[in-house]
Phi, psi and omega in degrees: 000137180279140180278134179275135179263125179263123179249133179249113179253103180238137177249129176282119185246128174274072195291326181237083188299320181291313181296312181295319179296319178299314181295318180296317179297316179298316181294317181295315179295323178294318178294320177297318181290331184272325189240339184253302181258104187250012181271359178082008181289325179291329179295327178286328179283320182270047177217141184284155175292160180239185173291176182295339179272355182272184182284328180236075183292146178285123180247123186297321184274003181256115181299330181297331179295323179288326178293323180294337179297341181242323188287346184295337182290343178270354181266170178196128179280335184229140181294322180293322178294319179299313182296319178299314180295318182292325177296315179296321179293320180290332178284322185263327189297309183302319179294319179292324179291325176291328182282316187256342182100153183294321182296315181295318179295320177299319177295320180296319178297317179299314181294317180298314181295316183294316182295315179294322178295319179294317178298320180293322178292339182267327191234348188241142179267352178250147183280147170277145178207116180125173186264031181297317177299326178292319177297316178298319180299317181289328175295316178295321178298318179296325179287327181296335177297324178279326179296328179294338177265012179060041175229148176251110182283128176293334178297327177295315178297321179294319180296317179298316180296313179296323179293322177295317177297322178297317179294324178294317181292333178276000174102005179284138179278174182295323180295317179298317181297317179296319180296316180295318178294320179295320177295317178295321179293319180296318179292323181288334178295342177295342179294337179289343180275351178233155183235115177300328180293319178297319179296320179293322179293325177295321178295321181294315181288330183272000178076025182256030178290152175287169183297319179295321179292323178296318180296315180296320179294320179294320178294322179294317179295321181292325179292334180271356182284142178297341180286337182273101184241019185290321186257012181267146175277148181299136179215177180294331180289336181270003179295132185274003179287153182275130180264119181277315181199170180231154180230123182251138177247000000 
């Protein structure tokens, strides 16, 4: 007997560029901060500004204060918190990026980080550090998919409650939790300005369907074709005799 050779043809796909890039940047910066740069300088850069009474007050004339309004989402004070946030982002991010597009998800991350950073600089004396606003934004985005169908998923309420308890157990105060939720909600509301259905219709009309969608569409069209008579029951229309003429009464 001849041995059959099994070939595995797999292509590595960078399917969610924004989500994967975000996770990679967070992981690399955490490793640099933990094993390479140990003087704590990165922790000050990867932390949001605070009020004037806080440790890192926002200074209008200092460019670093504006950079901190965005870079804090790439930081993490604890490895377990970082891993938890990155797992949630990897679970929710690719599906949301496929639905809304990489550009829209990138804008949502930017808006969530900026809004939460500004709120923290106005009302909180402790710095934000970590991707909690981004996680909240993706949780809200996932819930909006059900809201569009006029249903309220109990799983969404359970996730929000569990996420709040997680933040409380990790030492986050009530002000921080409210700021992160507000930032995530503000970023996710940007989804109302775009329509996944319109985007899908543009792809269909523009011929930008994926290979699987093209095959499924071709099979559907072929099944409706009069030439395909394999699964049809015999009828008068399937008679192979030649019709010379018709007479109507």
